[in-house]
C-alpha positions as CSV (number, residue, x, y, z in Angstrom):
1,X,0.0,0.0,0.0
2,X,1.4,3.4,-1.0
3,X,2.3,6.0,1.6
4,X,0.9,9.5,1.5
5,X,4.4,10.7,0.3
6,X,4.5,8.1,-2.5
7,X,1.0,9.1,-3.6
8,X,2.0,12.7,-3.7
9,X,5.1,12.1,-5.7
10,X,3.2,9.9,-8.3
11,X,0.8,12.7,-8.8
12,X,3.6,15.2,-9.3
13,X,5.1,13.3,-12.3
14,X,3.0,15.0,-14.9
15,X,1.9,18.1,-12.9
16,X,4.0,20.5,-14.9
17,X,3.8,18.8,-18.3
18,X,0.1,17.9,-18.7
19,X,-2.2,19.9,-21.0
20,X,-5.1,20.2,-18.6
21,X,-5.8,22.5,-15.6
22,X,-4.4,21.2,-12.3
23,X,-4.3,22.8,-9.0
24,X,-3.7,22.0,-5.3
25,X,-5.9,23.4,-2.5
26,X,-5.6,23.3,1.3
27,X,-8.7,22.3,3.2
28,X,-9.8,26.0,3.4
29,X,-10.1,26.1,-0.3
30,X,-7.0,28.3,-0.9
31,X,-4.7,27.6,-3.9
32,X,-1.3,26.1,-2.9
33,X,-0.1,25.4,-6.4
34,X,-1.2,25.4,-10.1
35,X,0.3,23.9,-13.2
36,X,1.7,26.0,-16.0
37,X,-1.1,25.1,-18.4
38,X,-3.7,26.6,-16.1
39,X,-1.7,29.8,-15.7
40,X,-1.2,30.1,-19.5
41,X,-4.9,29.4,-20.3
42,X,-6.5,31.6,-17.7
43,X,-4.0,34.4,-18.0
44,X,-3.5,35.0,-14.2
45,X,0.1,35.4,-12.9
46,X,0.9,32.4,-10.8
47,X,2.0,34.6,-7.8
48,X,-1.5,36.2,-7.9
49,X,-3.2,32.8,-7.8
50,X,-1.2,31.3,-4.9
51,X,-3.1,31.9,-1.6
52,X,-6.2,33.0,-3.5
53,X,-9.5,31.3,-2.8
54,X,-10.5,28.9,-5.6
55,X,-14.1,30.1,-5.3
56,X,-13.1,33.6,-6.6
57,X,-12.2,32.1,-10.0
58,X,-15.9,31.2,-10.6
59,X,-18.8,33.4,-11.6
60,X,-20.7,35.0,-8.7
61,X,-23.8,32.8,-9.5
62,X,-21.7,29.6,-9.1
63,X,-19.6,30.6,-6.0
64,X,-22.2,29.4,-3.4
65,X,-22.4,26.0,-5.1
66,X,-18.6,25.6,-5.2
67,X,-18.4,26.5,-1.5
68,X,-20.9,23.7,-0.8
69,X,-18.9,21.3,-3.0
70,X,-15.8,22.0,-0.9
71,X,-17.7,21.3,2.3
72,X,-18.9,18.0,0.9
73,X,-15.3,17.1,-0.1
74,X,-14.2,17.4,3.5
75,X,-16.5,14.5,4.5
76,X,-15.8,12.2,1.5
77,X,-13.0,11.2,-0.9
78,X,-14.2,12.4,-4.3
79,X,-16.5,15.0,-5.9
80,X,-17.1,16.2,-9.5
81,X,-19.2,19.0,-10.9
82,X,-19.6,21.2,-14.0
83,X,-19.1,24.9,-13.7
84,X,-17.5,27.6,-15.9
85,X,-14.3,29.2,-14.7
86,X,-13.5,32.9,-15.4
87,X,-10.3,33.8,-17.3
88,X,-8.4,37.1,-16.6
89,X,-10.1,38.5,-19.7
90,X,-13.5,37.8,-18.2
91,X,-14.3,35.0,-20.7
92,X,-16.0,32.0,-19.0
93,X,-14.5,28.7,-20.0
94,X,-16.8,25.7,-19.5
95,X,-14.9,23.0,-17.6
96,X,-15.6,19.8,-15.9
97,X,-14.0,19.5,-12.5
98,X,-12.9,16.6,-10.4
99,X,-11.5,16.9,-6.9
100,X,-10.1,14.2,-4.7
101,X,-8.5,14.1,-1.3
102,X,-4.7,13.5,-1.3
103,X,-1.4,14.8,0.0
104,X,0.8,17.6,-1.2
105,X,4.3,18.1,0.3
106,X,3.3,15.5,2.9
107,X,0.3,17.5,4.0
108,X,-3.4,16.8,3.5
109,X,-4.7,18.6,0.4
110,X,-7.4,18.7,-2.3
111,X,-6.1,17.8,-5.8
112,X,-8.2,19.4,-8.5
113,X,-8.5,18.6,-12.2
114,X,-10.1,21.0,-14.8
115,X,-11.0,19.7,-18.3
116,X,-12.1,22.1,-20.9
117,X,-15.4,20.7,-22.3
118,X,-16.1,23.5,-24.8
119,X,-18.1,21.8,-27.7
120,X,-18.5,18.5,-25.8
121,X,-21.9,16.9,-25.1
122,X,-23.3,17.5,-21.6
123,X,-22.4,15.1,-18.9
124,X,-25.1,12.7,-17.8
125,X,-24.7,14.0,-14.3
126,X,-23.4,10.8,-12.9
127,X,-20.0,10.2,-14.6
128,X,-17.5,12.9,-15.6
129,X,-17.0,13.3,-19.4
130,X,-13.3,12.3,-19.2
131,X,-14.3,8.9,-17.8
132,X,-16.2,8.2,-21.0
133,X,-13.3,6.6,-22.9
134,X,-12.1,9.6,-24.8
135,X,-8.4,9.9,-25.6
136,X,-6.3,11.0,-22.7
137,X,-2.7,12.0,-22.3
138,X,-0.5,9.9,-20.0
139,X,-0.5,12.6,-17.3
140,X,-4.2,12.9,-17.5
141,X,-4.7,9.2,-17.2
142,X,-2.5,9.0,-14.1
143,X,-4.9,11.3,-12.3
144,X,-8.0,9.8,-13.7
145,X,-7.0,6.2,-12.8
146,X,-6.6,7.3,-9.2
147,X,-9.9,9.2,-9.3
148,X,-11.6,6.1,-10.8
149,X,-10.1,3.9,-8.0
150,X,-11.5,6.4,-5.5
151,X,-15.0,6.1,-7.1
152,X,-14.9,2.3,-7.0
153,X,-13.9,2.4,-3.3
154,X,-16.7,4.9,-2.6
155,X,-19.2,2.8,-4.6
156,X,-18.2,-0.4,-2.6
157,X,-18.5,1.6,0.6
158,X,-21.9,2.9,-0.5
159,X,-23.2,-0.6,-1.3
160,X,-21.9,-1.9,2.0
161,X,-23.7,0.9,3.9
162,X,-26.9,0.3,1.9
163,X,-26.7,-3.4,2.9
164,X,-26.1,-2.5,6.5
165,X,-29.0,-0.1,6.4
166,X,-31.3,-2.7,5.0
167,X,-30.2,-5.2,7.7
168,X,-30.8,-2.6,10.4
169,X,-34.2,-1.8,9.0
170,X,-35.1,-5.5,8.8
171,X,-33.9,-6.1,12.4
172,X,-35.7,-2.9,13.5
173,X,-39.0,-4.1,11.9
174,X,-38.6,-7.6,13.5
175,X,-38.0,-6.2,16.9
176,X,-40.8,-3.7,16.4
177,X,-43.2,-6.4,15.6
178,X,-42.0,-8.6,18.4
179,X,-42.2,-5.6,20.8
180,X,-45.7,-4.7,19.7
181,X,-46.8,-8.3,20.2
182,X,-45.3,-8.4,23.7
183,X,-46.9,-5.1,24.5
184,X,-50.3,-6.4,23.4
185,X,-49.9,-9.6,25.4
186,X,-48.8,-7.7,28.5
187,X,-51.7,-5.3,28.2
188,X,-54.1,-8.2,27.8
189,X,-52.7,-10.0,30.9
190,X,-52.8,-6.7,32.9
191,X,-56.4,-6.2,31.8
192,X,-57.3,-9.8,32.9
193,X,-55.5,-9.4,36.2
194,X,-57.3,-6.1,36.7
195,X,-60.7,-7.7,36.0
196,X,-59.9,-10.6,38.4
197,X,-58.8,-8.1,41.1
198,X,-62.0,-6.1,40.7
199,X,-64.1,-9.3,41.0
200,X,-62.1,-10.4,44.0
201,X,-62.5,-7.1,45.7
202,X,-66.3,-7.2,45.0
203,X,-66.5,-10.7,46.5
204,X,-64.5,-9.7,49.5
205,X,-66.9,-6.8,50.1
206,X,-69.9,-9.0,49.7
207,X,-68.4,-11.6,52.0
208,X,-67.6,-9.0,54.6
209,X,-71.1,-7.6,54.4
210,X,-72.5,-11.2,54.9
211,X,-70.2,-11.9,57.8
212,X,-71.1,-8.5,59.4
213,X,-74.8,-9.2,58.9
214,X,-74.4,-12.7,60.3
215,X,-72.5,-11.4,63.3
216,X,-75.1,-8.7,63.8
217,X,-78.0,-11.2,63.7
218,X,-76.1,-13.5,66.1
219,X,-75.6,-10.6,68.5
220,X,-79.3,-9.6,68.3
221,X,-80.2,-13.2,69.2
222,X,-77.8,-13.2,72.1
223,X,-79.2,-9.8,73.3
224,X,-82.8,-11.1,73.0
225,X,-82.0,-14.3,74.9
226,X,-80.3,-12.3,77.7
227,X,-83.1,-9.8,78.0
228,X,-85.7,-12.6,78.2
229,X,-83.8,-14.5,80.8
230,X,-83.3,-11.3,82.8
231,X,-86.9,-10.1,82.5
232,X,-88.9,-13.4,82.5
233,X,-86.9,-16.2,84.2
234,X,-84.9,-14.4,86.9
235,X,-87.9,-12.6,88.5
236,X,-89.8,-15.8,88.8
237,X,-86.8,-17.5,90.5
238,X,-86.6,-14.5,92.9
239,X,-90.3,-14.9,93.9
240,X,-89.9,-18.6,94.4
241,X,-86.9,-18.0,96.6
242,X,-88.9,-15.6,98.7
243,X,-91.8,-18.0,99.4
244,X,-90.0,-21.3,99.2
245,X,-88.4,-23.5,101.9
246,X,-84.8,-23.4,102.7
247,X,-84.2,-26.5,100.5
248,X,-86.1,-24.8,97.7
249,X,-83.9,-21.8,98.1
250,X,-80.7,-23.8,97.8
251,X,-81.9,-25.6,94.7
252,X,-83.0,-22.3,93.2
253,X,-79.7,-20.7,94.0
254,X,-78.0,-23.6,92.1
255,X,-80.4,-23.1,89.2
256,X,-79.7,-19.3,89.2
257,X,-76.0,-19.9,89.3
258,X,-76.1,-22.4,86.4
259,X,-78.4,-20.1,84.4
260,X,-75.9,-17.2,84.9
261,X,-73.1,-19.5,83.7
262,X,-75.2,-20.2,80.5
263,X,-76.1,-16.6,79.6
264,X,-72.8,-15.0,80.7
265,X,-70.9,-16.0,77.5
266,X,-73.6,-14.4,75.4
267,X,-71.9,-11.0,75.7
268,X,-68.2,-10.5,75.6
269,X,-68.6,-6.9,76.7
270,X,-70.6,-8.1,79.7
271,X,-67.8,-10.4,80.7
272,X,-65.2,-7.6,80.4
273,X,-67.3,-5.2,82.5
274,X,-68.5,-7.7,85.1
275,X,-65.3,-9.6,85.5
276,X,-64.1,-7.1,88.1
277,X,-67.1,-7.9,90.3
278,X,-67.1,-10.7,92.9
279,X,-69.6,-13.6,92.7
280,X,-71.6,-12.0,95.5
281,X,-71.7,-8.7,93.7
282,X,-72.8,-10.4,90.5
283,X,-75.7,-12.0,92.5
284,X,-76.7,-8.6,93.8
285,X,-76.6,-7.2,90.3
286,X,-78.9,-9.9,89.0
287,X,-81.4,-9.2,91.9
288,X,-81.2,-5.4,91.2
289,X,-82.1,-6.2,87.5
290,X,-85.1,-8.1,88.9
291,X,-86.3,-5.0,90.7
292,X,-85.2,-6.0,94.2
293,X,-84.3,-3.3,96.7
294,X,-81.6,-3.6,99.4
295,X,-84.0,-5.1,101.9
296,X,-85.3,-7.7,99.5
297,X,-81.7,-8.6,98.5
298,X,-80.7,-8.9,102.2
299,X,-83.6,-11.3,102.9
300,X,-82.9,-13.4,99.7
301,X,-79.2,-13.7,100.3
302,X,-79.4,-13.9,104.1
303,X,-77.3,-10.8,104.5
304,X,-77.8,-7.6,106.5
305,X,-79.0,-4.5,104.8
306,X,-75.7,-2.8,105.8
307,X,-73.7,-5.6,104.1
308,X,-75.8,-5.2,100.9
309,X,-75.3,-1.4,100.9
310,X,-71.5,-2.0,101.4
311,X,-71.5,-4.3,98.3
312,X,-73.4,-1.7,96.3
313,X,-70.9,1.0,97.3
314,X,-68.0,-1.2,96.2
315,X,-69.7,-2.0,93.0
316,X,-70.2,1.7,92.2
317,X,-66.4,2.2,92.7
318,X,-65.5,-0.8,90.5
319,X,-67.9,0.4,87.7
320,X,-66.6,4.0,88.1
321,X,-70.0,5.4,88.9
322,X,-68.9,7.4,92.0
323,X,-67.6,10.4,90.2
324,X,-70.4,10.5,87.6
325,X,-73.2,10.3,90.3
326,X,-75.1,7.8,88.2
327,X,-77.5,5.5,90.2
328,X,-76.3,1.9,90.3
329,X,-79.8,0.5,89.7
330,X,-80.3,2.9,86.8
331,X,-77.0,2.0,85.3
332,X,-77.6,-1.8,85.5
333,X,-81.2,-1.5,84.2
334,X,-80.4,0.9,81.4
335,X,-81.0,-0.3,77.8
336,X,-77.4,0.4,76.8
337,X,-76.1,-1.7,79.6
338,X,-78.4,-4.6,78.8
339,X,-77.3,-4.5,75.2
340,X,-73.6,-4.7,76.2
341,X,-74.1,-7.3,78.9
């Protein structure tokens, strides 16, 4: 593979002898060197051309296009275009131009080739006229061979890029289709999960309502049983105890105790409230619920009235009724208390 220096020397072989326009530009578009044929044809002194912008040699109407062409050349290896060039006399000479990247004096440069196409048919826009097989001088052919090689390399690169682009598009389409399918599936699954969650939540609400209703009904039954025992059965037992024999009283006391054991679990709130009372105090509570006063309770339980009053006082303290001033009998007999017992 040739080094940049070798490439530069090979291009210098016919620089001074060829009968076509040749020039060397730096990457800013300033002329570094021109061959004698260009100086002779255009009529500009060589010293005047060196350091001059190439764009200034074109008509005003073409300068913007030339500027854009130079910008393109900075990003690729080869360009060609048709645009007239202005001689020192003001005459516009139609030329076909080829520029390629290369080296000049071991530095990166643009190597340009003008070919006078006066009287020649128009180029087809894709291939410069001097690639059409016309007779070329050796010096011209040296440049054009290298330009043709650059074109082939660019064409191969272009085809490779097109192939890569097509593969990328194909892969993108495949992944897009796959991604769309996965998104649809995920949305469907999420929708189904959402439906099931809604149904589950509705069932949970219904179940909770049923359980609450059942518990309410059960509590109503408990309360009703407790009220009826307190209002119907216990008063009768109390009357029998008053008029019965001592043996009857003992049996009735056992019945009363067992009955209290049966109905006491009917209310958890009752158990909590009444658990602080002694068994004797619970007996007194039951007799108060039956409408018995302290004298009646004393006779039924074989206690003195003073002892019964002492129990009632202790019960008021335990139930925290002392500070409120609420009557013990009223508290025990109240509807709220019966519901909670």
